[in-house]
N, C-alpha and C positions, 0 to 999 in steps of 0.2 A: 240507674240499673237497667239491665234487660232481662225481662222474665221470658221463657219459651216455653209454649204450653205445646206437648208433644204428644200424638196420637198414630193409632193404626186406623186404616179405612174400615168401613163396617164387613160383617160377612156378606159375602160372596157365594155364587151358585158353586163354584170349583170349591168353596172351603167344604162346605157340607156334602161334599162327593170326594172327600178326601184327594182331590187333584193338585197338584202343584203349579202354581201360575208363573211366580218368576216376571219376567219380561213378558208374558203374555197375561191375557185379562179376562173378566167374568163380570156378570153384572151383581148389584147388589141384591139381596134377598130380601124377603118383607123385615126381618128382623136385622138384618144391616141397616135398613133405613129408619127403621124405630129407634135402633141404637144411636145411632147419629144424631136423631132428635132430640133423645135424651142428653146426649152430652152436650150439645147445642141449647138446650135449656139450662144445663149446669153452667155454661157460660154466658149465657146472656149480658151478664153483668161487666163483662169483663171487654176493656175496649182495643180492639187489637188495632195496630196500624197496619197491619200487611198478614196475609196467609200464603204460608208456601206450600205449595202441595207437587208431590209425584204429579208427572205428566200422565200416568195409567189412568184409565178412565176410573176404576173401581174408588180411586183417591180423589180425584177430580170431583167426582159424585158424592162422595162425603163431604169434601171441602166447602161445597156450595151449599149442602144442607147444614152446614155446621156456621155458615153466614147470620142464619137466623132472620134472613131478609135484610139484611145490611149492608150499607155499601162499605164495604172494604176490599182494598185492593188484593186481587187473588194472583200468584205469580205461579207457574208452572216451572218446576227443574226436572229435567232428565235426570239427574244426579241423585235425585232423592226416590227413582224406581227400584223395585226390588230387584235384588241379585239374580242374574241370569242363570238358570237352571240347566240350559242347554238342551239336551234332547230328553231330560227328566219333565219338560214343561209341557202338560196337558195329560200327564200319566197318573194313575192314583197312587198312591202310595204301596200298595198292594203289589203293583204292577213294577215300580222301581225297585222294590227290595228283593225281586225274583231275578234281575238283571244285577243290581248294581249293591247287594245287599252292605257289604263291607263300606264302600262310600259313603251311602245313605246313612248308616248307622254313627260313624265318624262325626257327620256333620252335627249331629245332635248330641252326641256324648263326649265326642273329645275333637272340637272344631280344629285344632292347631294340627291334627292328624289329618283331616278332610283333603281328599285329592278331586280336583274339579276337572283332570284331562280326560276321563274315561266317557265321560257324558259330554265333553265340549261345553262346559259351563264356566262362568267367572267365579277367580279365585276371591278367597275370603281377603286376599290383602288386597288384591284390586277393587275390590268393594271397598274396604277402609279406608284405600288414597282417595276416591271418589268421593265417599260419603264425607271425608274429613276436609277434602277441597269446598265441597257445597256448604257445608256448616260454618267452615272458617269464614267463607265469602259471607253468608247471612248474616253472625256475629260482628262483622266489620262494618255491614252494612246498616246496623241497628244497636247504635249505644243505649238507647234506653226504652222502655214503654214495653209493650207486650205484642208477642208475637205467635201466632200459630204455625204447628208443620204437621203436614198431614202425611204418613208415607206406609211402610209395609213393616211385617215383625221382624224380618233378618236385618233390615235397615236401622229400626229402631234400635235393635240390640246393639247395632252397630257404633251409631251415634252416642248411646250411654257408655260404652267399652271406649271411643273415643275421645269423651270429654273427662272420663274419669282415668284416662291412659292407663287402662287396663289390657292385658294379654289377650290374644284371640283364644287362647285355653279356656277363658273367662268368660267368655262371649256370652252363656247362657245363664250365668251367677244373677240373674235377675227375676223376678215373676215372670210368669206365662204371659206373653202380649196378647191379650185377648183384643178382639177388633173394638174398636173405639175405646180403648183402654187409656188412661191419662196420666202424662209423667209432664211434671212441672219444674222447671231448672232456672234458678237464679245466677246470671253472670253480672259481675260486678264491674266498675271500671277499672280494675286490675287483673281481669281475665279469671278472676277464683271463681269456682263453679259451686252450687249449691243445690241437692236435688231435694226439692218439697215434698214431690210427688214421683212414686215409680211404680209405673203400670195398673194405677188404681181404676178399678170398676165400680165405686161405690153407686154413680152416679144411675148404674142399670138397676139397680135394685129400687130406685125412686119411682118406677113409673106405675 
């Protein structure tokens, strides 16, 4: 059996400024580093064969903290990068709402109606296709053991939807994806999927 540990990067400077990052980047905050260390402590006893991470700096930094100084193969995957928000990237949510209120609201409240074209972003369909491809590649390359995946909020929700085979309309039918939240998934040899944890943050209460 393969066990996938899935997490989001730690809090970043743009997170606390309410700026959309997408394919762009900003540094982890002190809180983000602390939270990653707490998750790393929680996972100390888990023997990971590999860590797959988005190639964005905030994810790679988080992944390196999560190794806990262990020698674990770290593989960067561009297809685990956050959805490209186009012209929204670097802007605050207030600024985006001023120009693209309908599109921004639909992304979070009715994602199946989300229109990416006015701000030249990536569609949720294209995101699901690339995420599905990379997750299938990862699963096919790891028949058993434990692996860790470090990625982003919209990608994490998309991975869950892909594995559960739910529609884009239900993309956000999961708990809020906090930074360093932990999702644990069992994949057996028949590719049956079982979610053991979903966006859990109990490790953050142990500091």
